[in-house]
ZAGU-983550 format. One record per atom (N, C-alpha, C): residue in one letter; x, y, z. Coordinates in steps of 0.1 Angstrom, whole numbers, padded with zeros to 4 digits, always signed. Layout:
residues N
AXYZ;...
***
This chain:
residues 53
M+0727+2179+0383;M+0727+2171+0396;M+0713+2166+0398;G+0704+2170+0390;G+0690+2164+0392;G+0682+2171+0402;D+0686+2183+0407;D+0678+2191+0416;D+0666+2197+0410;A+0666+2200+0397;A+0655+2206+0390;A+0655+2201+0376;C+0643+2201+0369;C+0642+2198+0355;C+0651+2207+0347;A+0659+2201+0338;A+0668+2209+0329;A+0660+2218+0319;V+0648+2215+0317;V+0640+2222+0307;V+0631+2233+0314;C+0622+2229+0323;C+0613+2238+0329;C+0616+2242+0343;H+0627+2236+0348;H+0632+2240+0362;H+0623+2237+0373;V+0613+2228+0371;V+0604+2224+0383;V+0613+2216+0392;K+0611+2218+0405;K+0619+2210+0415;K+0611+2199+0422;W+0598+2199+0421;W+0590+2189+0428;W+0579+2184+0419;P+0577+2171+0417;P+0586+2161+0422;P+0599+2161+0415;R+0609+2156+0422;R+0623+2157+0417;R+0624+2149+0404;P+0630+2156+0394;P+0632+2149+0381;P+0639+2136+0382;R+0634+2126+0374;R+0640+2113+0375;R+0645+2107+0362;H+0641+2114+0351;H+0644+2108+0337;H+0656+2115+0331;P+0667+2107+0329;P+0678+2113+0322;P+0675+2117+0308;I+0678+2129+0304;I+0674+2134+0290;I+0686+2138+0282;G+0698+2137+0288;G+0710+2141+0281;G+0722+2140+0289;L+0734+2144+0283;L+0747+2144+0290;L+0753+2157+0289;L+0760+2161+0299;L+0768+2173+0299;L+0782+2170+0293;A+0790+2180+0290;A+0803+2178+0284;A+0812+2170+0293;D+0810+2172+0307;D+0819+2165+0316;D+0814+2151+0319;G+0803+2147+0313;G+0798+2133+0314;G+0786+2132+0324;G+0783+2143+0331;G+0772+2143+0340;G+0759+2142+0333;E+0749+2136+0339;E+0736+2134+0333;E+0727+2146+0336;V+0718+2150+0327;V+0708+2160+0328;V+0695+2153+0329;Y+0687+2158+0339;Y+0674+2151+0342;Y+0662+2160+0339;G+0651+2154+0336;G+0639+2161+0333;G+0627+2155+0340;C+0617+2164+0341;C+0604+2159+0347;C+0597+2150+0337;D+0586+2144+0342;D+0578+2135+0333;D+0574+2141+0320;D+0569+2153+0320;D+0564+2160+0308;D+0575+2164+0299;C+0586+2170+0304;C+0597+2174+0296;C+0605+2162+0290;A+0606+2151+0298;A+0613+2139+0293;A+0605+2133+0281;G+0592+2133+0282;G+0584+2128+0271;G+0586+2137+0258;I+0586+2150+0260;I+0589+2159+0249;I+0602+2156+0243;A+0613+2155+0251;A+0626+2152+0246;A+0627+2139+0239;A+0621+2129+0244;A+0621+2116+0238;A+0614+2116+0224;S+0603+2123+0223;S+0596+2125+0211;S+0604+2132+0201;H+0611+2143+0205;H+0620+2151+0196;H+0631+2142+0191;A+0637+2134+0200;A+0649+2126+0196;A+0644+2116+0186;A+0633+2110+0187;A+0628+2100+0178;A+0625+2106+0164;R+0619+2118+0164;R+0617+2125+0151;R+0630+2129+0145;T+0640+2133+0152;T+0653+2137+0147;T+0660+2125+0141;L+0659+2114+0147;L+0665+2102+0142;L+0658+2097+0129;E+0645+2098+0130;E+0637+2094+0118;E+0640+2103+0106;H+0641+2116+0108;H+0645+2125+0097;H+0659+2122+0092;A+0668+2119+0101;A+0682+2116+0097;A+0682+2104+0088;L+0675+2094+0092;L+0675+2081+0084;L+0668+2083+0070;V+0658+2091+0070;V+0651+2094+0057;V+0661+2102+0048;A+0668+2112+0054;A+0677+2120+0046;A+0689+2113+0041;H+0693+2102+0048;H+0704+2094+0044;H+0701+2086+0032;
***
């Protein structure tokens, strides 16, 4: 519901960055720091998948 960061659970400032989806279609939000880490991880995962293909 975006009340706290899905990764580090910080509540203030309120997380604004969508970082994933729940099974029911709801969005998961992260703070600035955790969203940057998640984006970096997603980019590396995609890069590794393309290289392995």
